[in-house]
N, C-alpha and C positions, 0 to 999 in steps of 0.2 A: 504493500500500500504506500509506504514511504517513497519507494523507488518510482512508482507511478506518479505520485504527486510531484516529485522532483522533475520528471519529464514534462508534466503539464506546465510547471513554473518556467522551465527553460523555453518551452514553445511560446508561452505568453511573453516572455522577455524578448525573444526573437521577433515576434509580431510587433511588439512595442517599438523595438529599434527600427524595424522596417517602416512603421508608421512615422516615427520621429524623423527618419532620413528623407521622407517624401512629403511631409506636411508643409503647408504654406503658412502655418501659424507664426513661424519665426522669420518669415520673408521680409525683406526690406524694399518691397516694390510699391509701397504706398505712393499714390500720386501718379503712377505710370498710366498711360492710356495707349490704346491701339493707334496704329498708323494706317493710312489708306494706300493701297496699291491698285492703280487703275489699269485694267487690262486693255492694252493697245490704245491707251489714251481715252478720249471721249469718242466712243465708236457707235455705229448703228447697231441695234440689238436684234436678237432673234431668239427663238425658243431653243435653249441649249440642249434640252432633253431630246429634241428631234434631230440633232446634228451629229454627224460622225466626222472623223478626221478629214474625209475628202468631200464633205457635203458642199453644195453650192449655197453658201450662207448669204451671198448677195441677193439671191432670189427668195430668201426666207425672212427678210427683215420686217420688223414691225413698222407701222406708219411712222415716218421720221418725226422726231421731236426736236431735232437740232440739225445744223448743216455740216457736221464734222464726219470725216471718214477715217477709219482706223489706221493706225501706224503712220499717220502724217504729222508733220510738225505743228500745224494748227490744232490737231486733235490733242496732241501732247500739251501744248500751251493751255488749251481750254481745261484739260484735266488738272493741271497745276493751279490754274486760276480758281478752280472750284474746290481746291483744298487737298489734292492728292499729294502725298509725301513721296511717292515713287510711281513710276510708270513701267509697265512691261511692254516690250516690243519685240518683233520677230525679225530675223535676218536670214538671207539666203545669198549664195555666191553668184554673182553675175558672170557673164562670159569673159569680161575683162578683169575678173578677180577683185571686184569691189563688193562690199557687203550691203546689199540692197535691203531696205526695210519693207518686208512684204511677208504675208502669211501663207497664202494658198499654194498647193502643189502645182496648179496650173494658172496661167494668166487669163485663161478664157472666161472664167466666172466673173471676175471684177473688171478686167480690162477689155474683154472681147477680142483677145489676140491669142492665137494658138501657140502652144509651147510653154516653156517654163522660164524662170528667171535666168537659169544657166545658158539659155539659148540666145540671150541678147546682151549687148553692152549696156553700160549704165546710161550712156547718152541716148540710146534707143529706148530704154525703160523710162527715161525722163519725159519722152514725148508721148507716152501712153496715158490714157485716161483711167485712173484707178476707180472712178465712180461710174464707169460706163454701164456695168451690168446690174446695178442695184435696182431692185423693184419690190414694192410691197403689195402689189395687186396682180401678181401672176403675169407680168409683162405688159399690162395695159399702159403703164407709164414708167418712166425712168427718171426720177427726180434729181439724180446727181450726174446724169450724163452731160459731159462737157465741162463739168466743174472740177474734175480731178486731174486734169492735164498738168504734168510737172510736179505732182504732189507726192511722188514716191521718193523719199530721201535715202541717203546713204547713212550708215551708222556714224561716219565721221561728221556728217552734218548735224545729226541729233546731238552728239556730244559737244560740238562747237556751239550749237544754239543754246544748250542748257549745261554750261560747264560745271555747275555746282549741284545738280539734281541727282537723285538716286534712280537707278534703272535696273530692271531685270532683263537681260538680253537672252532671248530664246532662239537657239539655232534650229531652224526648221528643216534642214536637209541632213542627210546622213553621211556626207562626204568628209573624210578626215581633213581634206584640204581646206574646207571652210573653217574649221577650228584652228588650223595653222595660220591662215590669213587673219583670223580674229585675234590670235595671240600676238601677231606682229604689230597689230594696232594697240592692243592693251598694254603691252610691255613698255611702250613709250610714255605711258601716263605716270603721274606721280603716285606714290603709295596712298596719299590722302584721297586722290581721285579714284583710284582703283578700289579703295575700301567702300565706295558708294555704289559699286557695280557688282552684279553677280551674273552668272551664266548658267542657263539651263539647256540641256541638249537631249535630242532623241537618240543620239548615238553614244552608246557606252564607250566605244573605242575612242571617240572624239573627246568625251569628258575625261577619260583616263589619261589621254595624251595631254590635255590641259593641266591636269594635276601633276604630271611629270615635269611641267614647266614652272609651276607655281604651287607652293604649299599653302599660301595664304589666300588665294583667289577663292571666292565663294562659288561653289559649284553644285549643280543638281542634275542627276539623271534618275529616271524612275526606278531603274533596276537597283542602283546603289542605295536609294532612299528606302526601298522596300527591305533590302537586306539589313540596313541600319536599324529600321524600326523593329524588325523581328528580334534582332540581337538586344535592342534596348528593352523590349517587352520581356525577354527572358532574364536579363541581368540588371536592368535599370534600377531596380529597387535598392541595389547596393551603391548607387551613384555612378556606376560604370557608364561611360560614354563611348560607343563604338567609333572607330577611326573614321568611318564613312559619314559620321555626324559632325565631324570637326571641319571648320572652314567650309561650311556648306550653306546652301539655300534649301530649306525644307518647305514643301508645299503639302499641307496636311488638312484633310477634311475634318471639320469640327466633329462629325459623327464618330470618327476614330480617335481624335485627339483627346477626348474625354477619358480614354482608357490608358493614356500614357502615364508612367510613373511620375508622380510629382506634379501632375497637371493642375493648374497652369503655372503656379508661382515657382516652385522648385525646378520644374522642367525648363522654364524660360531662363532662370538663373544659370542652369547648367549649359544651355545653348549659348548664352551670351559669353560665358567663360571660355568657350572654344571658338569664338568668332563665327557663330552660325546665326543666320536670320531665319525666322519662322514666318511663313505665309499661311494664313488660315482661310480655307475655302468653305462654302456653305453647304456643299452637297455631300454625296457619298463617294463612290469610286470615280465619278466625273470631277476632274480637278479644275474645270472651268466654271463651275457654278459659283456665283458670287453672292455677296451680301448686297442686294440690289435695291432695297428700299429701307425706309426708316425703321419699319417694324422688325426687319431681319437683324438690325443692329442690336436689338435687345437680347439676342442669343449669344453675343460675344461676351466671353468671360470678363468680369470686372477686373480692371487693371491688367489686362492681357499683355500689353506692351509690344506685341509683334505687329505684323502687317495683316490686314484683312483684304481679301481679293474682291474687287467689285467690277462689274461690267457696266454699271450705270451710276457713275459718280454724280451725275446731275440729279439723280433721284434721292440722294442722301441728304441734301440741303445742309451741307457743311458750311457753305458760304452762300450769300445771296447772289443770284445771277446779276 
């Protein structure tokens, strides 16, 4: 009986230590508030639940509520003016090895031109109309046709226009060369400027190559993030932080974040201690679902302190238009 009682006491002590190591009761995060990450700037919206990676989203847009087109300099400026702390934009490699800011796998949907970014020089891309294919009524009208000529920027133009702003750069093609060109650009920046940037990539090879060039650059790939979160779920109660979680950009759905050890206070302290930024999305497995109205903001944990993902920063009423 004494031996059994001793085992119970040891188990209770271990459970108490685990709780103590992951509780937010002793956190020093008072006064912290979340930051806003605007997806592709202030963009035209569509039903994310009906879109796949190769969907023609230009033909799925809601009736336009503003004149801005995704991934353009005006859309980024509008997002910052409305209170965004950071903007996510997409890059692909052009024929003449420049990083064009564009999302789709084909130019046909938005620009009405056959082929991909890699098939054209940047001068040719500048002459295209990125608003050509947008329609909210099944093709009866095209409200942005003719308005997007010359609005496809390069990454260099984005960073030159906004020299002190935070960005998440998402590489949308799987070519290693794209990551190599990207790094040739990034390595010329100051450490202070580089600290305000992070890179997400669809190519595990490309992200791993970037890691081989820089230990401090914040990186994200879906595969490495999943590995890191599994390791953290298994051992995070001890305070262990997987290597894949260090110097990283994590994009985590709120649905799953609630089950992370120490969430949110202790978890955020751990991530900040290893130079990692956390993006919180509002959906489940779909990492593009955002906090897109005022009501949705109520679900963000108090004093979260990381970034919340939004597709509709104009609906959050952070600043008056």
